[in-house]
mmCIF file of the N, C-alpha and C atoms, coordinates in Angstrom:
data_MODEL
# 
_entry.id   MODEL 
# 
loop_
_atom_site.group_PDB 
_atom_site.id 
_atom_site.type_symbol 
_atom_site.label_atom_id 
_atom_site.label_alt_id 
_atom_site.label_comp_id 
_atom_site.label_asym_id 
_atom_site.label_entity_id 
_atom_site.label_seq_id 
_atom_site.pdbx_PDB_ins_code 
_atom_site.Cartn_x 
_atom_site.Cartn_y 
_atom_site.Cartn_z 
_atom_site.occupancy 
_atom_site.B_iso_or_equiv 
_atom_site.pdbx_formal_charge 
_atom_site.auth_seq_id 
_atom_site.auth_comp_id 
_atom_site.auth_asym_id 
_atom_site.auth_atom_id 
_atom_site.pdbx_PDB_model_num 
ATOM 1   N N  . MET A 1 1  ? -7.569  4.795   16.978  1.00 0.00 ? 1  MET A N  1 
ATOM 2   C CA . MET A 1 1  ? -8.576  4.469   15.988  1.00 0.00 ? 1  MET A CA 1 
ATOM 3   C C  . MET A 1 1  ? -9.946  4.568   16.649  1.00 0.00 ? 1  MET A C  1 
ATOM 4   N N  . ASN A 1 2  ? -10.893 4.979   15.846  1.00 0.00 ? 2  ASN A N  1 
ATOM 5   C CA . ASN A 1 2  ? -12.229 5.129   16.405  1.00 0.00 ? 2  ASN A CA 1 
ATOM 6   C C  . ASN A 1 2  ? -12.911 3.730   16.449  1.00 0.00 ? 2  ASN A C  1 
ATOM 7   N N  . SER A 1 3  ? -14.118 3.692   16.984  1.00 0.00 ? 3  SER A N  1 
ATOM 8   C CA . SER A 1 3  ? -14.789 2.394   17.172  1.00 0.00 ? 3  SER A CA 1 
ATOM 9   C C  . SER A 1 3  ? -15.360 1.819   15.885  1.00 0.00 ? 3  SER A C  1 
ATOM 10  N N  . THR A 1 4  ? -15.346 2.601   14.766  1.00 0.00 ? 4  THR A N  1 
ATOM 11  C CA . THR A 1 4  ? -15.897 2.138   13.528  1.00 0.00 ? 4  THR A CA 1 
ATOM 12  C C  . THR A 1 4  ? -14.848 1.222   12.888  1.00 0.00 ? 4  THR A C  1 
ATOM 13  N N  . ALA A 1 5  ? -15.299 0.046   12.480  1.00 0.00 ? 5  ALA A N  1 
ATOM 14  C CA . ALA A 1 5  ? -14.393 -0.901  11.870  1.00 0.00 ? 5  ALA A CA 1 
ATOM 15  C C  . ALA A 1 5  ? -14.073 -0.420  10.451  1.00 0.00 ? 5  ALA A C  1 
ATOM 16  N N  . LEU A 1 6  ? -12.838 -0.689  10.069  1.00 0.00 ? 6  LEU A N  1 
ATOM 17  C CA . LEU A 1 6  ? -12.385 -0.302  8.711   1.00 0.00 ? 6  LEU A CA 1 
ATOM 18  C C  . LEU A 1 6  ? -13.044 -1.264  7.718   1.00 0.00 ? 6  LEU A C  1 
ATOM 19  N N  . ARG A 1 7  ? -13.377 -0.679  6.593   1.00 0.00 ? 7  ARG A N  1 
ATOM 20  C CA . ARG A 1 7  ? -13.948 -1.516  5.491   1.00 0.00 ? 7  ARG A CA 1 
ATOM 21  C C  . ARG A 1 7  ? -12.940 -1.555  4.341   1.00 0.00 ? 7  ARG A C  1 
ATOM 22  N N  . TRP A 1 8  ? -12.945 -2.707  3.666   1.00 0.00 ? 8  TRP A N  1 
ATOM 23  C CA . TRP A 1 8  ? -12.126 -2.898  2.489   1.00 0.00 ? 8  TRP A CA 1 
ATOM 24  C C  . TRP A 1 8  ? -13.093 -2.988  1.300   1.00 0.00 ? 8  TRP A C  1 
ATOM 25  N N  . SER A 1 9  ? -12.874 -2.163  0.270   1.00 0.00 ? 9  SER A N  1 
ATOM 26  C CA . SER A 1 9  ? -13.671 -2.302  -0.928  1.00 0.00 ? 9  SER A CA 1 
ATOM 27  C C  . SER A 1 9  ? -13.342 -3.651  -1.613  1.00 0.00 ? 9  SER A C  1 
ATOM 28  N N  . GLU A 1 10 ? -14.224 -4.149  -2.448  1.00 0.00 ? 10 GLU A N  1 
ATOM 29  C CA . GLU A 1 10 ? -14.044 -5.386  -3.107  1.00 0.00 ? 10 GLU A CA 1 
ATOM 30  C C  . GLU A 1 10 ? -12.784 -5.339  -3.974  1.00 0.00 ? 10 GLU A C  1 
ATOM 31  N N  . GLU A 1 11 ? -12.578 -4.230  -4.638  1.00 0.00 ? 11 GLU A N  1 
ATOM 32  C CA . GLU A 1 11 ? -11.370 -4.072  -5.507  1.00 0.00 ? 11 GLU A CA 1 
ATOM 33  C C  . GLU A 1 11 ? -10.102 -4.076  -4.694  1.00 0.00 ? 11 GLU A C  1 
ATOM 34  N N  . ALA A 1 12 ? -10.152 -3.474  -3.501  1.00 0.00 ? 12 ALA A N  1 
ATOM 35  C CA . ALA A 1 12 ? -8.971  -3.434  -2.598  1.00 0.00 ? 12 ALA A CA 1 
ATOM 36  C C  . ALA A 1 12 ? -8.633  -4.855  -2.115  1.00 0.00 ? 12 ALA A C  1 
ATOM 37  N N  . LEU A 1 13 ? -9.696  -5.598  -1.795  1.00 0.00 ? 13 LEU A N  1 
ATOM 38  C CA . LEU A 1 13 ? -9.475  -6.985  -1.340  1.00 0.00 ? 13 LEU A CA 1 
ATOM 39  C C  . LEU A 1 13 ? -8.894  -7.824  -2.464  1.00 0.00 ? 13 LEU A C  1 
ATOM 40  N N  . GLN A 1 14 ? -9.282  -7.569  -3.688  1.00 0.00 ? 14 GLN A N  1 
ATOM 41  C CA . GLN A 1 14 ? -8.680  -8.306  -4.815  1.00 0.00 ? 14 GLN A CA 1 
ATOM 42  C C  . GLN A 1 14 ? -7.204  -7.960  -4.959  1.00 0.00 ? 14 GLN A C  1 
ATOM 43  N N  . LEU A 1 15 ? -6.861  -6.672  -4.771  1.00 0.00 ? 15 LEU A N  1 
ATOM 44  C CA . LEU A 1 15 ? -5.437  -6.279  -4.825  1.00 0.00 ? 15 LEU A CA 1 
ATOM 45  C C  . LEU A 1 15 ? -4.656  -6.932  -3.663  1.00 0.00 ? 15 LEU A C  1 
ATOM 46  N N  . LEU A 1 16 ? -5.261  -6.935  -2.479  1.00 0.00 ? 16 LEU A N  1 
ATOM 47  C CA . LEU A 1 16 ? -4.620  -7.522  -1.323  1.00 0.00 ? 16 LEU A CA 1 
ATOM 48  C C  . LEU A 1 16 ? -4.288  -8.975  -1.570  1.00 0.00 ? 16 LEU A C  1 
ATOM 49  N N  . ASP A 1 17 ? -5.175  -9.677  -2.238  1.00 0.00 ? 17 ASP A N  1 
ATOM 50  C CA . ASP A 1 17 ? -4.943  -11.107 -2.533  1.00 0.00 ? 17 ASP A CA 1 
ATOM 51  C C  . ASP A 1 17 ? -3.804  -11.352 -3.445  1.00 0.00 ? 17 ASP A C  1 
ATOM 52  N N  . LYS A 1 18 ? -3.411  -10.330 -4.189  1.00 0.00 ? 18 LYS A N  1 
ATOM 53  C CA . LYS A 1 18 ? -2.282  -10.466 -5.152  1.00 0.00 ? 18 LYS A CA 1 
ATOM 54  C C  . LYS A 1 18 ? -0.925  -10.276 -4.471  1.00 0.00 ? 18 LYS A C  1 
ATOM 55  N N  . ILE A 1 19 ? -0.941  -9.801  -3.232  1.00 0.00 ? 19 ILE A N  1 
ATOM 56  C CA . ILE A 1 19 ? 0.301   -9.533  -2.512  1.00 0.00 ? 19 ILE A CA 1 
ATOM 57  C C  . ILE A 1 19 ? 0.801   -10.908 -2.024  1.00 0.00 ? 19 ILE A C  1 
ATOM 58  N N  . PRO A 1 20 ? 2.067   -11.203 -2.158  1.00 0.00 ? 20 PRO A N  1 
ATOM 59  C CA . PRO A 1 20 ? 2.634   -12.502 -1.731  1.00 0.00 ? 20 PRO A CA 1 
ATOM 60  C C  . PRO A 1 20 ? 2.265   -12.841 -0.255  1.00 0.00 ? 20 PRO A C  1 
ATOM 61  N N  . ASP A 1 21 ? 1.973   -14.105 -0.093  1.00 0.00 ? 21 ASP A N  1 
ATOM 62  C CA . ASP A 1 21 ? 1.479   -14.591 1.258   1.00 0.00 ? 21 ASP A CA 1 
ATOM 63  C C  . ASP A 1 21 ? 2.377   -14.147 2.394   1.00 0.00 ? 21 ASP A C  1 
ATOM 64  N N  . GLN A 1 22 ? 3.738   -14.185 2.179   1.00 0.00 ? 22 GLN A N  1 
ATOM 65  C CA . GLN A 1 22 ? 4.617   -13.948 3.290   1.00 0.00 ? 22 GLN A CA 1 
ATOM 66  C C  . GLN A 1 22 ? 4.610   -12.481 3.765   1.00 0.00 ? 22 GLN A C  1 
ATOM 67  N N  . VAL A 1 23 ? 4.161   -11.563 2.898   1.00 0.00 ? 23 VAL A N  1 
ATOM 68  C CA . VAL A 1 23 ? 4.144   -10.161 3.297   1.00 0.00 ? 23 VAL A CA 1 
ATOM 69  C C  . VAL A 1 23 ? 2.750   -9.597  3.412   1.00 0.00 ? 23 VAL A C  1 
ATOM 70  N N  . ARG A 1 24 ? 1.725   -10.347 3.035   1.00 0.00 ? 24 ARG A N  1 
ATOM 71  C CA . ARG A 1 24 ? 0.366   -9.884  3.032   1.00 0.00 ? 24 ARG A CA 1 
ATOM 72  C C  . ARG A 1 24 ? -0.099  -9.400  4.390   1.00 0.00 ? 24 ARG A C  1 
ATOM 73  N N  . PRO A 1 25 ? 0.150   -10.110 5.504   1.00 0.00 ? 25 PRO A N  1 
ATOM 74  C CA . PRO A 1 25 ? -0.341  -9.642  6.799   1.00 0.00 ? 25 PRO A CA 1 
ATOM 75  C C  . PRO A 1 25 ? 0.312   -8.293  7.178   1.00 0.00 ? 25 PRO A C  1 
ATOM 76  N N  . MET A 1 26 ? 1.546   -8.115  6.890   1.00 0.00 ? 26 MET A N  1 
ATOM 77  C CA . MET A 1 26 ? 2.253   -6.832  7.167   1.00 0.00 ? 26 MET A CA 1 
ATOM 78  C C  . MET A 1 26 ? 1.649   -5.715  6.321   1.00 0.00 ? 26 MET A C  1 
ATOM 79  N N  . ALA A 1 27 ? 1.450   -5.988  5.029   1.00 0.00 ? 27 ALA A N  1 
ATOM 80  C CA . ALA A 1 27 ? 0.870   -4.951  4.118   1.00 0.00 ? 27 ALA A CA 1 
ATOM 81  C C  . ALA A 1 27 ? -0.506  -4.576  4.611   1.00 0.00 ? 27 ALA A C  1 
ATOM 82  N N  . GLN A 1 28 ? -1.320  -5.587  4.980   1.00 0.00 ? 28 GLN A N  1 
ATOM 83  C CA . GLN A 1 28 ? -2.663  -5.304  5.456   1.00 0.00 ? 28 GLN A CA 1 
ATOM 84  C C  . GLN A 1 28 ? -2.617  -4.426  6.698   1.00 0.00 ? 28 GLN A C  1 
ATOM 85  N N  . GLN A 1 29 ? -1.771  -4.768  7.630   1.00 0.00 ? 29 GLN A N  1 
ATOM 86  C CA . GLN A 1 29 ? -1.656  -4.010  8.879   1.00 0.00 ? 29 GLN A CA 1 
ATOM 87  C C  . GLN A 1 29 ? -1.227  -2.591  8.626   1.00 0.00 ? 29 GLN A C  1 
ATOM 88  N N  . MET A 1 30 ? -0.262  -2.417  7.768   1.00 0.00 ? 30 MET A N  1 
ATOM 89  C CA . MET A 1 30 ? 0.225   -1.074  7.394   1.00 0.00 ? 30 MET A CA 1 
ATOM 90  C C  . MET A 1 30 ? -0.888  -0.219  6.740   1.00 0.00 ? 30 MET A C  1 
ATOM 91  N N  . MET A 1 31 ? -1.630  -0.847  5.846   1.00 0.00 ? 31 MET A N  1 
ATOM 92  C CA . MET A 1 31 ? -2.765  -0.123  5.238   1.00 0.00 ? 31 MET A CA 1 
ATOM 93  C C  . MET A 1 31 ? -3.811  0.274   6.277   1.00 0.00 ? 31 MET A C  1 
ATOM 94  N N  . GLU A 1 32 ? -4.168  -0.649  7.129   1.00 0.00 ? 32 GLU A N  1 
ATOM 95  C CA . GLU A 1 32 ? -5.156  -0.325  8.168   1.00 0.00 ? 32 GLU A CA 1 
ATOM 96  C C  . GLU A 1 32 ? -4.685  0.743   9.131   1.00 0.00 ? 32 GLU A C  1 
ATOM 97  N N  . MET A 1 33 ? -3.415  0.728   9.469   1.00 0.00 ? 33 MET A N  1 
ATOM 98  C CA . MET A 1 33 ? -2.824  1.731   10.377  1.00 0.00 ? 33 MET A CA 1 
ATOM 99  C C  . MET A 1 33 ? -2.879  3.104   9.697   1.00 0.00 ? 33 MET A C  1 
ATOM 100 N N  . TYR A 1 34 ? -2.464  3.152   8.405   1.00 0.00 ? 34 TYR A N  1 
ATOM 101 C CA . TYR A 1 34 ? -2.477  4.402   7.714   1.00 0.00 ? 34 TYR A CA 1 
ATOM 102 C C  . TYR A 1 34 ? -3.899  5.009   7.631   1.00 0.00 ? 34 TYR A C  1 
ATOM 103 N N  . VAL A 1 35 ? -4.858  4.156   7.248   1.00 0.00 ? 35 VAL A N  1 
ATOM 104 C CA . VAL A 1 35 ? -6.248  4.648   7.089   1.00 0.00 ? 35 VAL A CA 1 
ATOM 105 C C  . VAL A 1 35 ? -6.769  5.108   8.405   1.00 0.00 ? 35 VAL A C  1 
ATOM 106 N N  . ALA A 1 36 ? -6.489  4.394   9.474   1.00 0.00 ? 36 ALA A N  1 
ATOM 107 C CA . ALA A 1 36 ? -7.002  4.826   10.788  1.00 0.00 ? 36 ALA A CA 1 
ATOM 108 C C  . ALA A 1 36 ? -6.353  6.159   11.205  1.00 0.00 ? 36 ALA A C  1 
ATOM 109 N N  . GLN A 1 37 ? -5.059  6.339   10.954  1.00 0.00 ? 37 GLN A N  1 
ATOM 110 C CA . GLN A 1 37 ? -4.380  7.575   11.302  1.00 0.00 ? 37 GLN A CA 1 
ATOM 111 C C  . GLN A 1 37 ? -4.937  8.767   10.524  1.00 0.00 ? 37 GLN A C  1 
ATOM 112 N N  . GLN A 1 38 ? -5.403  8.499   9.302   1.00 0.00 ? 38 GLN A N  1 
ATOM 113 C CA . GLN A 1 38 ? -5.929  9.544   8.463   1.00 0.00 ? 38 GLN A CA 1 
ATOM 114 C C  . GLN A 1 38 ? -7.405  9.824   8.759   1.00 0.00 ? 38 GLN A C  1 
ATOM 115 N N  . GLY A 1 39 ? -8.025  9.028   9.661   1.00 0.00 ? 39 GLY A N  1 
ATOM 116 C CA . GLY A 1 39 ? -9.418  9.217   9.980   1.00 0.00 ? 39 GLY A CA 1 
ATOM 117 C C  . GLY A 1 39 ? -10.364 8.708   8.933   1.00 0.00 ? 39 GLY A C  1 
ATOM 118 N N  . LEU A 1 40 ? -9.841  7.829   8.037   1.00 0.00 ? 40 LEU A N  1 
ATOM 119 C CA . LEU A 1 40 ? -10.739 7.272   6.975   1.00 0.00 ? 40 LEU A CA 1 
ATOM 120 C C  . LEU A 1 40 ? -11.371 6.002   7.492   1.00 0.00 ? 40 LEU A C  1 
ATOM 121 N N  . GLU A 1 41 ? -12.392 5.550   6.774   1.00 0.00 ? 41 GLU A N  1 
ATOM 122 C CA . GLU A 1 41 ? -13.137 4.354   7.154   1.00 0.00 ? 41 GLU A CA 1 
ATOM 123 C C  . GLU A 1 41 ? -13.061 3.226   6.170   1.00 0.00 ? 41 GLU A C  1 
ATOM 124 N N  . GLU A 1 42 ? -12.506 3.501   4.971   1.00 0.00 ? 42 GLU A N  1 
ATOM 125 C CA . GLU A 1 42 ? -12.479 2.476   3.959   1.00 0.00 ? 42 GLU A CA 1 
ATOM 126 C C  . GLU A 1 42 ? -11.185 2.474   3.190   1.00 0.00 ? 42 GLU A C  1 
ATOM 127 N N  . ILE A 1 43 ? -10.737 1.238   2.932   1.00 0.00 ? 43 ILE A N  1 
ATOM 128 C CA . ILE A 1 43 ? -9.493  1.082   2.127   1.00 0.00 ? 43 ILE A CA 1 
ATOM 129 C C  . ILE A 1 43 ? -10.001 0.769   0.729   1.00 0.00 ? 43 ILE A C  1 
ATOM 130 N N  . THR A 1 44 ? -9.560  1.601   -0.244  1.00 0.00 ? 44 THR A N  1 
ATOM 131 C CA . THR A 1 44 ? -9.997  1.412   -1.604  1.00 0.00 ? 44 THR A CA 1 
ATOM 132 C C  . THR A 1 44 ? -8.805  1.024   -2.482  1.00 0.00 ? 44 THR A C  1 
ATOM 133 N N  . LYS A 1 45 ? -9.123  0.599   -3.685  1.00 0.00 ? 45 LYS A N  1 
ATOM 134 C CA . LYS A 1 45 ? -8.076  0.236   -4.700  1.00 0.00 ? 45 LYS A CA 1 
ATOM 135 C C  . LYS A 1 45 ? -7.223  1.515   -4.974  1.00 0.00 ? 45 LYS A C  1 
ATOM 136 N N  . ASP A 1 46 ? -7.850  2.660   -5.153  1.00 0.00 ? 46 ASP A N  1 
ATOM 137 C CA . ASP A 1 46 ? -7.071  3.890   -5.443  1.00 0.00 ? 46 ASP A CA 1 
ATOM 138 C C  . ASP A 1 46 ? -6.148  4.227   -4.311  1.00 0.00 ? 46 ASP A C  1 
ATOM 139 N N  . LEU A 1 47 ? -6.625  4.121   -3.122  1.00 0.00 ? 47 LEU A N  1 
ATOM 140 C CA . LEU A 1 47 ? -5.776  4.414   -1.908  1.00 0.00 ? 47 LEU A CA 1 
ATOM 141 C C  . LEU A 1 47 ? -4.577  3.467   -1.865  1.00 0.00 ? 47 LEU A C  1 
ATOM 142 N N  . MET A 1 48 ? -4.809  2.187   -2.113  1.00 0.00 ? 48 MET A N  1 
ATOM 143 C CA . MET A 1 48 ? -3.688  1.204   -2.150  1.00 0.00 ? 48 MET A CA 1 
ATOM 144 C C  . MET A 1 48 ? -2.686  1.537   -3.226  1.00 0.00 ? 48 MET A C  1 
ATOM 145 N N  . GLN A 1 49 ? -3.192  1.928   -4.392  1.00 0.00 ? 49 GLN A N  1 
ATOM 146 C CA . GLN A 1 49 ? -2.281  2.210   -5.502  1.00 0.00 ? 49 GLN A CA 1 
ATOM 147 C C  . GLN A 1 49 ? -1.463  3.512   -5.166  1.00 0.00 ? 49 GLN A C  1 
ATOM 148 N N  . ASN A 1 50 ? -2.106  4.486   -4.606  1.00 0.00 ? 50 ASN A N  1 
ATOM 149 C CA . ASN A 1 50 ? -1.414  5.721   -4.254  1.00 0.00 ? 50 ASN A CA 1 
ATOM 150 C C  . ASN A 1 50 ? -0.387  5.476   -3.210  1.00 0.00 ? 50 ASN A C  1 
ATOM 151 N N  . LEU A 1 51 ? -0.690  4.668   -2.184  1.00 0.00 ? 51 LEU A N  1 
ATOM 152 C CA . LEU A 1 51 ? 0.286   4.366   -1.165  1.00 0.00 ? 51 LEU A CA 1 
ATOM 153 C C  . LEU A 1 51 ? 1.485   3.559   -1.737  1.00 0.00 ? 51 LEU A C  1 
ATOM 154 N N  . ARG A 1 52 ? 1.185   2.674   -2.619  1.00 0.00 ? 52 ARG A N  1 
ATOM 155 C CA . ARG A 1 52 ? 2.261   1.858   -3.229  1.00 0.00 ? 52 ARG A CA 1 
ATOM 156 C C  . ARG A 1 52 ? 3.194   2.810   -4.017  1.00 0.00 ? 52 ARG A C  1 
ATOM 157 N N  . ALA A 1 53 ? 2.614   3.683   -4.789  1.00 0.00 ? 53 ALA A N  1 
ATOM 158 C CA . ALA A 1 53 ? 3.388   4.613   -5.600  1.00 0.00 ? 53 ALA A CA 1 
ATOM 159 C C  . ALA A 1 53 ? 4.266   5.492   -4.706  1.00 0.00 ? 53 ALA A C  1 
ATOM 160 N N  . SER A 1 54 ? 3.686   5.970   -3.611  1.00 0.00 ? 54 SER A N  1 
ATOM 161 C CA . SER A 1 54 ? 4.415   6.795   -2.672  1.00 0.00 ? 54 SER A CA 1 
ATOM 162 C C  . SER A 1 54 ? 5.583   5.994   -2.025  1.00 0.00 ? 54 SER A C  1 
ATOM 163 N N  . PHE A 1 55 ? 5.316   4.768   -1.635  1.00 0.00 ? 55 PHE A N  1 
ATOM 164 C CA . PHE A 1 55 ? 6.304   3.902   -1.046  1.00 0.00 ? 55 PHE A CA 1 
ATOM 165 C C  . PHE A 1 55 ? 7.464   3.686   -2.034  1.00 0.00 ? 55 PHE A C  1 
ATOM 166 N N  . GLU A 1 56 ? 7.127   3.332   -3.279  1.00 0.00 ? 56 GLU A N  1 
ATOM 167 C CA . GLU A 1 56 ? 8.116   3.087   -4.278  1.00 0.00 ? 56 GLU A CA 1 
ATOM 168 C C  . GLU A 1 56 ? 8.961   4.320   -4.602  1.00 0.00 ? 56 GLU A C  1 
ATOM 169 N N  . SER A 1 57 ? 8.336   5.506   -4.588  1.00 0.00 ? 57 SER A N  1 
ATOM 170 C CA . SER A 1 57 ? 9.069   6.653   -4.858  1.00 0.00 ? 57 SER A CA 1 
ATOM 171 C C  . SER A 1 57 ? 10.094  7.021   -3.765  1.00 0.00 ? 57 SER A C  1 
ATOM 172 N N  . GLN A 1 58 ? 9.726   6.612   -2.546  1.00 0.00 ? 58 GLN A N  1 
ATOM 173 C CA . GLN A 1 58 ? 10.628  6.828   -1.380  1.00 0.00 ? 58 GLN A CA 1 
ATOM 174 C C  . GLN A 1 58 ? 11.726  5.829   -1.312  1.00 0.00 ? 58 GLN A C  1 
ATOM 175 N N  . TYR A 1 59 ? 11.361  4.579   -1.535  1.00 0.00 ? 59 TYR A N  1 
ATOM 176 C CA . TYR A 1 59 ? 12.267  3.473   -1.246  1.00 0.00 ? 59 TYR A CA 1 
ATOM 177 C C  . TYR A 1 59 ? 12.677  2.735   -2.536  1.00 0.00 ? 59 TYR A C  1 
ATOM 178 N N  . GLY A 1 60 ? 11.952  2.839   -3.589  1.00 0.00 ? 60 GLY A N  1 
ATOM 179 C CA . GLY A 1 60 ? 12.274  2.217   -4.869  1.00 0.00 ? 60 GLY A CA 1 
ATOM 180 C C  . GLY A 1 60 ? 12.708  0.771   -4.762  1.00 0.00 ? 60 GLY A C  1 
ATOM 181 N N  . GLU A 1 61 ? 12.262  -0.016  -5.724  1.00 0.00 ? 61 GLU A N  1 
ATOM 182 C CA . GLU A 1 61 ? 12.674  -1.400  -5.788  1.00 0.00 ? 61 GLU A CA 1 
ATOM 183 C C  . GLU A 1 61 ? 14.065  -1.487  -6.404  1.00 0.00 ? 61 GLU A C  1 
ATOM 184 N N  . GLN A 1 62 ? 14.353  -0.569  -7.306  1.00 0.00 ? 62 GLN A N  1 
ATOM 185 C CA . GLN A 1 62 ? 15.637  -0.633  -7.994  1.00 0.00 ? 62 GLN A CA 1 
ATOM 186 C C  . GLN A 1 62 ? 16.151  0.853   -8.093  1.00 0.00 ? 62 GLN A C  1 
ATOM 187 N N  . GLN A 1 63 ? 17.429  0.992   -8.037  1.00 0.00 ? 63 GLN A N  1 
ATOM 188 C CA . GLN A 1 63 ? 18.014  2.331   -8.190  1.00 0.00 ? 63 GLN A CA 1 
ATOM 189 C C  . GLN A 1 63 ? 18.615  2.431   -9.577  1.00 0.00 ? 63 GLN A C  1 
ATOM 190 N N  . LYS A 1 64 ? 18.270  3.517   -10.330 1.00 0.00 ? 64 LYS A N  1 
ATOM 191 C CA . LYS A 1 64 ? 18.833  3.718   -11.642 1.00 0.00 ? 64 LYS A CA 1 
ATOM 192 C C  . LYS A 1 64 ? 19.865  4.810   -11.600 1.00 0.00 ? 64 LYS A C  1 
ATOM 193 N N  . CYS A 1 65 ? 20.897  4.597   -12.402 1.00 0.00 ? 65 CYS A N  1 
ATOM 194 C CA . CYS A 1 65 ? 21.907  5.630   -12.572 1.00 0.00 ? 65 CYS A CA 1 
ATOM 195 C C  . CYS A 1 65 ? 21.276  6.883   -13.223 1.00 0.00 ? 65 CYS A C  1 
ATOM 196 N N  . PRO A 1 66 ? 21.416  8.035   -12.622 1.00 0.00 ? 66 PRO A N  1 
ATOM 197 C CA . PRO A 1 66 ? 20.777  9.210   -13.234 1.00 0.00 ? 66 PRO A CA 1 
ATOM 198 C C  . PRO A 1 66 ? 21.371  9.597   -14.614 1.00 0.00 ? 66 PRO A C  1 
ATOM 199 N N  . PHE A 1 67 ? 22.565  9.117   -14.909 1.00 0.00 ? 67 PHE A N  1 
ATOM 200 C CA . PHE A 1 67 ? 23.210  9.463   -16.169 1.00 0.00 ? 67 PHE A CA 1 
ATOM 201 C C  . PHE A 1 67 ? 22.945  8.470   -17.288 1.00 0.00 ? 67 PHE A C  1 
ATOM 202 N N  . THR A 1 68 ? 22.971  7.165   -16.952 1.00 0.00 ? 68 THR A N  1 
ATOM 203 C CA . THR A 1 68 ? 22.828  6.152   -17.958 1.00 0.00 ? 68 THR A CA 1 
ATOM 204 C C  . THR A 1 68 ? 21.444  5.501   -17.993 1.00 0.00 ? 68 THR A C  1 
ATOM 205 N N  . GLY A 1 69 ? 20.759  5.568   -16.834 1.00 0.00 ? 69 GLY A N  1 
ATOM 206 C CA . GLY A 1 69 ? 19.472  4.891   -16.767 1.00 0.00 ? 69 GLY A CA 1 
ATOM 207 C C  . GLY A 1 69 ? 19.573  3.446   -16.406 1.00 0.00 ? 69 GLY A C  1 
ATOM 208 N N  . GLU A 1 70 ? 20.843  2.909   -16.297 1.00 0.00 ? 70 GLU A N  1 
ATOM 209 C CA . GLU A 1 70 ? 21.056  1.524   -15.959 1.00 0.00 ? 70 GLU A CA 1 
ATOM 210 C C  . GLU A 1 70 ? 20.743  1.254   -14.505 1.00 0.00 ? 70 GLU A C  1 
ATOM 211 N N  . VAL A 1 71 ? 20.210  0.080   -14.262 1.00 0.00 ? 71 VAL A N  1 
ATOM 212 C CA . VAL A 1 71 ? 19.921  -0.321  -12.872 1.00 0.00 ? 71 VAL A CA 1 
ATOM 213 C C  . VAL A 1 71 ? 21.190  -0.698  -12.160 1.00 0.00 ? 71 VAL A C  1 
ATOM 214 N N  . ALA A 1 72 ? 21.398  -0.100  -10.987 1.00 0.00 ? 72 ALA A N  1 
ATOM 215 C CA . ALA A 1 72 ? 22.620  -0.347  -10.255 1.00 0.00 ? 72 ALA A CA 1 
ATOM 216 C C  . ALA A 1 72 ? 22.544  -1.678  -9.488  1.00 0.00 ? 72 ALA A C  1 
# 
């Protein structure tokens, strides 16, 4: 990471506050690591939402049967 501190937009901080207490520090660290690796300087609401969508598409909270649509 470069010497520039990462910034959090006000909207991103509001989203961060909605993450459950027990996982918030891990989520914050993961966001900061990703942004630093990408060479970015600010964490925004859009970035957080895009990362969440990407994570959910890879790991999904629930698995649906491709034939019936029922949650397994």
